[in-house]
C-alpha positions as CSV (number, residue, x, y, z in Angstrom):
1,M,-20.1,5.8,-1.9
2,R,-18.2,5.7,1.4
3,L,-14.5,6.6,1.3
4,R,-13.5,3.3,2.8
5,H,-15.2,1.5,-0.2
6,L,-13.0,3.4,-2.5
7,Y,-9.9,2.4,-0.5
8,I,-10.9,-1.3,-0.7
9,G,-11.2,-0.9,-4.5
10,L,-7.8,0.7,-4.6
11,C,-6.4,-2.2,-2.5
12,L,-7.7,-4.7,-5.1
13,L,-6.2,-2.6,-7.9
14,G,-3.0,-2.3,-6.0
15,A,-2.7,-6.0,-5.6
16,I,-3.9,-7.2,-9.0
17,L,-1.9,-4.8,-11.3
18,P,1.6,-5.3,-9.8
19,Y,1.1,-9.1,-9.4
20,S,-0.1,-9.3,-13.0
21,Q,3.5,-8.5,-13.9
22,F,5.4,-10.1,-11.0
23,L,3.8,-13.6,-11.1
24,P,4.8,-14.4,-14.7
25,W,8.3,-13.2,-13.9
26,L,8.3,-15.4,-10.8
27,D,7.1,-18.3,-12.8
28,A,9.9,-17.8,-15.3
29,H,12.8,-17.1,-12.9
30,G,11.7,-18.4,-9.5
31,L,12.5,-16.3,-6.4
32,D,15.9,-15.2,-7.6
33,L,16.4,-12.0,-5.6
34,S,19.8,-11.3,-7.2
35,L,18.2,-11.3,-10.7
36,F,15.2,-9.4,-9.4
37,F,17.3,-6.5,-8.1
38,S,19.7,-6.7,-11.1
39,E,16.8,-6.3,-13.5
40,L,15.1,-3.6,-11.4
41,F,18.2,-1.4,-11.3
42,S,19.6,-2.3,-14.8
43,T,18.4,1.0,-16.3
44,R,18.2,4.5,-14.9
45,I,14.4,4.6,-15.4
46,G,14.0,1.2,-13.6
47,A,16.3,2.5,-10.8
48,F,14.1,5.7,-10.7
49,F,11.0,3.7,-10.1
50,G,12.7,1.2,-7.7
51,L,14.1,4.0,-5.5
52,D,10.9,5.9,-5.6
53,V,9.0,2.9,-4.3
54,L,11.5,2.2,-1.6
55,V,11.4,5.8,-0.3
56,S,7.6,5.8,-0.6
57,A,7.5,2.6,1.5
58,L,9.7,4.2,4.2
59,V,7.5,7.3,4.3
60,L,4.4,5.0,4.6
61,F,5.9,3.1,7.5
62,V,6.6,6.4,9.3
63,F,3.1,7.7,8.5
64,M,1.5,4.4,9.7
65,A,3.4,4.5,13.0
66,V,2.6,8.2,13.7
67,E,-1.0,8.3,12.5
68,G,-1.7,4.8,13.9
69,R,-0.5,5.8,17.3
70,R,-2.3,9.1,17.2
71,L,-5.7,7.4,16.4
72,G,-5.1,4.4,18.6
73,M,-5.4,2.0,15.7
74,T,-4.8,-1.7,16.1
75,N,-3.4,-4.4,13.7
76,L,-1.0,-1.9,12.0
77,W,1.2,-5.0,11.2
78,L,-1.3,-5.8,8.4
79,P,-0.6,-2.9,6.1
80,A,3.1,-3.2,7.0
81,V,3.2,-6.8,5.9
82,A,1.1,-6.0,2.8
83,T,3.7,-3.3,1.9
84,V,6.6,-5.6,2.3
85,A,4.9,-8.5,0.5
86,L,3.2,-6.7,-2.3
87,G,4.1,-3.0,-2.2
88,V,3.0,0.5,-1.4
89,S,0.2,0.0,-4.0
90,L,-1.5,-2.3,-1.5
91,G,-0.1,-1.2,1.8
92,L,-1.1,2.5,1.5
93,P,-4.8,2.0,0.5
94,L,-5.1,-0.8,3.1
95,F,-3.8,1.5,5.8
96,L,-6.1,4.3,4.6
97,Y,-9.0,1.9,4.7
98,M,-8.2,0.9,8.3
99,R,-7.7,4.5,9.2
100,Q,-11.1,5.5,7.7
101,N,-12.8,2.7,9.6
102,T,-11.3,4.1,12.8
103,L,-12.4,7.6,12.0
104,D,-15.9,6.4,11.0
105,A,-16.3,4.5,14.3
106,R,-15.6,7.8,16.1
107,T,-18.1,9.8,14.1
108,P,-21.3,7.7,13.7
109,G,-23.4,8.7,10.7
110,D,-20.5,10.3,8.8
111,S,-20.2,8.8,5.3
112,G,-16.5,9.6,5.0
113,A,-17.4,11.6,1.8
114,A,-15.9,14.9,1.2
115,P,-18.1,17.8,2.3
116,R,-20.2,19.5,-0.4
117,G,-20.0,23.1,-0.8
């Protein structure tokens, strides 16, 4: 299996799992951002996860900018929008998929798999 195929699978998982929880909440409450953040930070464990995701998203944006520029990647707006709209669980594997495609295009015949040894 090519590494980029794994990343696409993780994109699907990263989109389906969070939205399986968010869409019923959205259906019940609408797009009430005040309630959203109130519920997210209503407990210490919720705040722990909320802050962890926010910091992870910031790190991802820096990584996408630096690595994307280094490799000359295009369309970096796509994983950025995916991160804002859905979360790090989609934005990170999408960026890694795009990065792997860029790397694979530079090294024809490379499967993207880890070396055996």
